[in-house]
C-alpha positions, 0 to 999 in steps of 0.5 A: 911728458911730451908736448902735444903732437897732432895725431897723424892720418896713419895713427887714425887709421890704426886706431880705428882697427886696433882698440888697444892702440886707440885706448893708448892714443886717447890716454896719452892725449888725456895726459897732455890735456890735463897737464895743459889745464893744470898749467892754465889754472896756475897762470895769473888771471890777468895773464891767463886764458880766462874761465871760458877757455878752461871750461872748454878744456874741461869739456874736452877732458870729459869727452876724452874720458868717455871715449877712454871708458868706451861709453861714447861714440867716436866723433866723426866730424861734420 
């Protein structure tokens, strides 16, 4: 698996009109997020991020899962 690469404006435009691409993009980002959370969990507590940061990551993973499953509206920002 590769490191996180920010989504480009071009990818965002394509994702809005191409549901298969959007699904792939969300799935790839879910994989990266889960790998990051797994790495954080294995970090010793004294050197690690703490429960708050891990909880935020889990909340993001749940939100991504909802988007992948189609049960949530995409975030519009604001």
